[in-house]
C-alpha positions as CSV (number, residue, x, y, z in Angstrom):
1,M,27.8,170.9,179.8
2,R,30.1,173.3,180.3
3,F,29.2,177.3,180.1
4,G,29.5,180.5,181.4
5,L,26.7,182.6,182.4
6,R,27.4,186.2,181.7
7,F,25.0,188.9,182.3
8,G,23.1,190.8,179.3
9,T,23.7,186.8,177.1
10,M,19.7,186.8,176.9
11,S,19.9,189.4,173.9
12,L,23.4,188.0,172.6
13,S,22.6,183.8,172.7
14,S,19.7,182.0,170.1
15,L,17.9,180.2,172.8
16,G,15.2,179.0,170.5
17,L,15.9,175.2,171.8
18,A,16.1,176.1,175.4
19,V,12.8,177.7,175.6
20,S,11.0,175.5,173.8
21,S,11.7,173.0,176.5
22,S,8.8,172.7,178.9
23,V,11.1,172.9,181.5
24,V,12.9,175.8,180.9
25,R,11.4,179.8,181.2
26,A,13.9,182.6,180.0
27,I,13.1,186.3,180.8
28,D,14.9,189.2,179.4
29,F,16.5,191.0,182.9
30,R,14.6,194.3,181.7
31,G,11.1,192.7,181.8
32,F,12.4,190.9,185.3
33,A,13.3,193.9,186.4
34,S,9.6,195.7,185.6
35,L,8.3,193.3,187.4
36,W,10.2,192.3,190.6
37,C,10.5,196.1,191.1
38,G,6.9,197.4,189.7
39,I,8.6,199.5,187.1
40,K,6.4,199.1,184.0
41,D,8.6,201.6,181.5
42,F,11.6,199.7,182.9
43,V,12.9,199.5,179.3
44,C,12.8,203.1,178.4
45,F,13.8,204.1,181.9
46,N,16.8,206.3,182.5
47,K,18.2,209.0,184.9
48,S,17.0,211.8,182.8
49,N,13.4,210.9,183.3
50,K,14.0,213.2,186.4
51,Q,12.0,210.9,188.6
52,P,13.4,211.1,191.9
53,A,10.8,208.2,193.7
54,L,11.0,205.9,191.0
55,F,15.0,205.9,190.8
56,D,15.1,205.7,194.4
57,R,12.3,203.2,194.1
58,L,14.9,201.2,191.4
59,K,18.3,201.3,193.5
60,Q,16.3,199.8,196.8
61,C,15.1,197.0,194.5
62,G,18.3,196.6,192.9
63,S,20.5,196.0,196.3
64,L,18.4,192.8,196.4
65,L,18.9,192.1,193.4
66,F,22.4,192.6,193.5
67,G,23.1,191.1,197.4
68,R,23.8,194.1,199.1
69,I,20.4,193.0,201.1
70,V,20.7,189.4,201.4
71,N,18.1,187.0,202.8
72,V,15.6,189.5,203.8
73,D,12.2,187.8,205.2
74,K,13.1,184.6,202.6
75,C,12.4,186.9,200.2
76,T,16.1,187.0,197.9
77,Y,19.2,184.6,199.1
78,A,22.3,185.9,197.1
79,I,24.9,183.5,196.3
80,S,28.3,185.5,197.1
81,E,30.1,182.5,195.0
82,D,31.5,183.3,191.6
83,C,34.1,181.6,189.3
84,R,36.9,182.6,191.2
85,T,35.9,180.0,193.9
86,T,33.2,177.9,192.9
87,V,32.2,174.9,189.9
88,W,29.0,173.9,190.3
89,T,28.2,170.3,189.2
90,Y,25.1,167.7,189.9
91,Q,25.1,164.4,190.7
92,N,28.6,164.0,191.0
93,D,28.8,162.8,194.7
94,D,32.5,161.8,195.0
95,K,33.3,165.4,193.8
96,D,31.2,167.3,195.8
97,G,33.4,169.8,197.9
98,V,36.7,168.7,195.9
99,L,39.0,171.1,195.0
100,D,39.2,172.0,191.6
101,S,41.7,171.0,189.3
102,F,42.4,174.0,188.0
103,Q,43.9,176.9,190.9
104,P,45.7,179.9,191.1
105,D,49.4,180.1,190.4
106,E,51.5,180.5,193.5
107,Q,53.3,183.0,192.2
108,V,50.0,184.8,191.2
109,K,48.8,184.2,195.1
110,K,51.6,185.9,197.2
111,K,51.8,189.0,194.8
112,K,47.9,189.6,194.4
113,K,47.6,187.7,198.5
114,I,44.9,185.6,196.9
115,S,43.6,183.6,199.6
116,Y,41.1,181.8,197.9
117,V,40.9,178.3,196.7
118,R,38.0,177.0,194.0
119,R,36.3,173.6,194.6
120,R,33.7,172.0,193.1
121,R,30.2,172.1,194.6
122,D,27.1,170.1,194.0
123,V,24.2,172.8,192.9
124,Y,21.6,170.3,194.1
125,K,22.7,169.5,197.5
126,T,23.8,173.0,197.9
127,L,20.7,174.8,197.1
128,G,17.9,172.3,196.8
129,P,15.5,170.7,199.3
130,G,16.7,171.2,203.2
131,S,19.1,173.8,202.1
132,E,18.6,177.7,203.4
133,A,18.2,179.2,199.6
134,E,14.6,176.3,199.7
135,S,12.3,179.2,201.4
136,A,13.8,182.1,198.9
137,S,11.7,183.5,196.3
138,L,14.6,184.1,194.5
139,L,17.7,182.8,194.1
140,A,19.9,185.5,193.1
141,F,22.3,183.4,190.8
142,G,24.8,184.3,188.5
143,S,27.7,187.2,187.4
144,L,24.5,189.9,188.0
145,F,24.7,188.9,191.8
146,T,28.3,188.7,192.0
147,S,29.0,192.0,192.9
148,P,32.3,192.1,194.8
149,Y,33.8,190.4,191.4
150,R,33.4,192.6,188.4
151,D,32.6,190.4,185.1
152,S,32.4,187.7,186.9
153,E,30.9,184.3,185.6
154,L,29.0,181.6,187.4
155,Y,31.0,178.8,186.2
156,I,29.0,175.5,185.4
157,D,30.3,172.3,184.9
158,I,27.5,169.5,184.2
159,H,28.3,167.2,181.0
160,E,25.2,164.8,182.1
161,A,22.6,163.8,185.0
162,P,22.1,159.9,184.0
163,R,19.3,159.6,187.6
164,D,17.3,162.6,186.2
165,Q,16.2,162.5,183.0
166,R,14.4,165.6,182.4
167,I,17.6,167.2,183.5
168,Q,19.6,165.0,180.6
169,S,16.8,165.5,178.2
170,L,17.4,169.4,178.5
171,I,21.5,169.3,178.8
172,E,21.3,167.8,175.6
173,K,19.2,170.2,173.9
174,I,21.5,173.3,175.4
175,E,24.6,171.9,174.8
176,F,25.4,175.1,172.7
177,L,23.9,177.9,172.5
178,P,24.9,180.0,169.2
179,F,25.1,183.8,169.4
180,V,22.6,185.8,167.7
181,P,23.2,186.1,164.4
182,E,24.2,189.8,164.1
183,I,27.5,188.3,166.4
184,M,27.9,185.8,164.2
185,S,27.9,187.7,160.9
186,A,30.2,190.1,162.6
187,G,32.7,188.1,163.3
188,K,32.7,186.4,159.9
189,E,32.6,189.6,158.2
190,F,35.7,190.8,160.4
191,A,37.5,187.7,159.2
192,D,36.4,188.1,155.5
193,K,37.0,191.2,155.1
194,N,39.9,192.4,157.6
195,I,42.3,189.9,157.9
196,K,41.3,187.8,154.2
197,A,44.0,184.6,155.4
198,P,44.1,181.9,157.0
199,F,44.8,182.7,160.7
200,L,45.6,182.0,164.6
201,C,43.7,183.1,167.0
202,A,44.6,183.6,170.7
203,Q,42.8,184.5,173.4
204,L,45.3,186.7,175.7
205,R,42.9,188.6,178.3
206,L,44.2,190.3,181.6
207,L,40.5,190.5,183.3
208,D,39.8,186.8,182.6
209,G,40.2,185.2,186.1
210,Q,41.8,182.3,184.5
211,F,44.7,183.9,182.7
212,K,46.1,185.7,185.8
213,N,46.6,182.4,186.9
214,H,48.1,180.8,184.2
215,W,49.7,183.4,181.5
216,K,52.9,181.5,181.3
217,A,51.7,178.6,180.2
218,T,48.9,180.3,177.6
219,F,52.1,182.0,176.1
220,Q,54.1,179.1,176.2
221,S,51.4,177.5,174.3
222,L,51.4,180.5,171.9
223,K,54.8,180.7,171.3
224,E,54.8,176.6,170.1
225,K,52.0,176.9,168.0
226,V,53.4,180.4,166.1
227,E,56.9,178.0,166.2
228,S,55.3,175.5,164.3
229,L,53.5,177.8,161.7
230,R,56.7,179.5,161.0
231,Q,57.4,177.4,158.4
232,S,55.4,179.0,155.8
233,P,57.1,181.3,153.2
234,H,53.8,184.2,154.0
235,A,53.2,186.1,156.9
236,L,50.9,185.0,159.9
237,H,48.5,186.3,160.5
238,I,47.2,186.2,164.3
239,F,43.8,187.5,165.8
240,V,44.6,188.7,169.4
241,M,41.3,188.4,171.5
242,T,43.0,191.0,174.0
243,D,41.8,194.0,176.8
244,L,45.8,195.1,176.8
245,P,46.3,198.6,175.6
246,E,48.5,198.2,172.3
247,G,50.2,200.9,173.4
248,N,51.6,198.4,176.3
249,W,52.4,196.1,174.1
250,T,56.3,197.0,174.2
251,G,58.8,194.5,176.2
252,S,56.0,191.6,175.8
253,Y,55.7,189.1,173.5
254,L,52.7,190.6,171.7
255,G,55.0,193.7,170.9
256,D,58.0,191.0,169.7
257,L,55.4,190.0,167.3
258,R,54.4,193.6,166.1
259,R,57.8,194.6,165.6
260,D,58.4,192.0,163.1
261,S,56.2,192.7,160.5
262,N,57.7,190.9,157.4
263,H,56.5,187.4,159.8
264,F,53.1,188.2,161.7
265,K,50.5,190.2,160.9
266,L,48.6,191.1,164.2
267,H,45.1,191.9,164.3
268,F,42.4,192.9,166.9
269,L,39.4,194.5,167.6
270,R,38.5,198.0,170.0
271,E,35.6,198.9,171.6
272,E,35.1,202.4,169.1
273,D,36.0,200.5,166.0
274,E,33.0,200.9,163.5
275,L,32.1,197.0,163.3
276,V,31.3,196.3,167.1
277,I,29.2,199.9,167.5
278,E,27.2,198.9,164.6
279,T,26.6,195.6,165.4
280,A,25.6,196.4,169.2
281,R,23.0,198.9,167.2
282,K,21.8,196.0,165.6
283,V,21.8,193.6,168.3
284,V,19.4,195.7,170.2
285,A,16.8,196.8,167.1
286,A,16.4,192.7,166.7
287,G,15.5,193.0,170.5
288,H,16.1,188.9,170.9
289,G,15.9,189.1,174.6
290,L,12.1,190.7,174.5
291,R,11.0,188.8,172.1
292,F,11.9,185.1,173.6
293,G,11.2,186.5,177.2
294,F,8.6,185.0,178.9
295,V,6.3,188.1,180.3
296,P,3.2,187.2,181.7
297,E,0.8,189.1,179.5
298,S,-1.8,188.9,182.9
299,L,0.9,191.3,184.5
300,G,0.0,194.0,181.6
301,M,4.0,193.9,180.5
302,G,3.1,193.6,176.9
303,G,4.1,196.8,176.6
304,L,7.8,195.9,177.1
305,K,8.1,194.7,173.7
306,K,7.8,198.1,172.2
307,H,10.8,199.9,170.6
308,C,12.5,202.3,172.2
309,P,16.0,204.7,172.0
310,S,18.5,202.9,174.3
311,E,20.7,205.3,176.7
312,R,23.5,202.6,176.4
313,L,24.4,200.4,173.5
314,P,25.4,196.9,175.0
315,D,29.2,195.5,175.1
316,V,29.0,192.6,172.5
317,L,32.8,193.5,171.8
318,L,33.8,190.0,173.8
319,Y,31.0,188.6,172.0
320,I,32.5,189.2,167.9
321,E,36.0,188.6,168.9
322,E,34.7,184.6,170.3
323,A,32.9,185.0,166.9
324,V,36.2,185.6,165.0
325,C,38.1,182.8,166.9
326,S,35.6,180.2,165.6
327,C,36.7,181.3,161.9
328,A,40.6,180.7,162.9
329,S,41.6,177.9,160.1
330,L,45.4,178.0,162.0
331,G,43.8,176.5,165.3
332,F,42.5,178.6,168.4
333,I,45.4,179.1,171.2
334,G,42.9,179.5,175.1
335,T,43.7,180.2,178.6
336,A,43.2,176.6,180.9
337,G,40.2,176.4,182.4
338,S,38.4,180.0,181.1
339,T,35.2,179.9,180.3
340,I,35.8,182.1,177.3
341,A,38.5,179.7,175.7
342,E,36.1,177.3,176.1
343,S,32.9,179.1,174.7
344,V,35.3,179.2,171.3
345,E,36.1,175.3,171.5
346,L,32.7,174.8,171.6
347,M,31.8,177.0,168.8
348,R,34.4,175.5,166.7
349,K,33.2,172.2,167.6
350,F,29.7,173.1,166.4
351,G,31.3,174.6,163.4
352,T,29.4,178.1,163.5
353,C,32.0,179.9,161.1
354,P,30.9,178.0,157.1
355,R,33.7,176.5,155.7
356,Q,33.8,179.7,152.9
357,S,34.5,181.7,156.1
358,L,37.5,180.0,157.1
359,T,40.1,181.0,154.4
360,E,41.7,178.0,152.9
361,L,45.3,177.3,153.4
């Protein structure tokens, strides 16, 4: 099992199989914050409410959750590791503490003055019985809590647990957690109605930590794949998963492909696209996170599940892009070591895009 945990994915991933297990309890972050911070109407809370005392309490509570105030009276234990420095493993004793196979490119390290290396660490040895984290009530564990690195992911590489049958059974159940129907439908819709042809998908995201380390190899793989597909007399359609503004493509390989419009047709999504905005609205309306979330009725939190106008729509662009790439019938070029790439590969492996959405050659 290899996956990245991102803030907000409880409303974006289908958690039915996971929460059906007796060893898993899930809670939407809004519900968790309401309970933890003692703000029962947090779901509809926003700055415009003009309740200074309430907002100050929320900020103080947030400092605990984000790890700015660490290990207070054994209340919280904040983990500073993220995907740049740590790959978490389980029951892989001979690998605990060793260097991971993916390290920052030497040129990038010199240019960016990067001093960190990435190691593999056993989650049970580091955070289990006998560790400093054991006595904490809350383990601040994941991308939400790695505040020094914006949009970081937690990197977990756990394939099996042969000595722990309970965990082994859970791993098998959650090997793949698909996105919610609203996300998958948007990806298929873009492939069918916008691209309307067999296409290749390329993941070229500058903010992906591994792309910075392996961008040369990624572009080389893309060039080789493109050359192998140029035998067709028709233009090659390429969906580009990128955060590089189109205006900055000049002088790059993407710019070269865009100029040769007779042979290549590039497709991409932007946050302001109507499909992205409408999908975000649908995700909010569906309320998957609150529906699957564990909220103790004894604490009187039933009101959390009410509908209220959202001040800010969730960021769903990346997830729709992944869904589009799962439909790429000509293949997928991803960045080595990237959890985003691995997410797409899993979607393709499990066939999340129906054959009718993969336009036949």
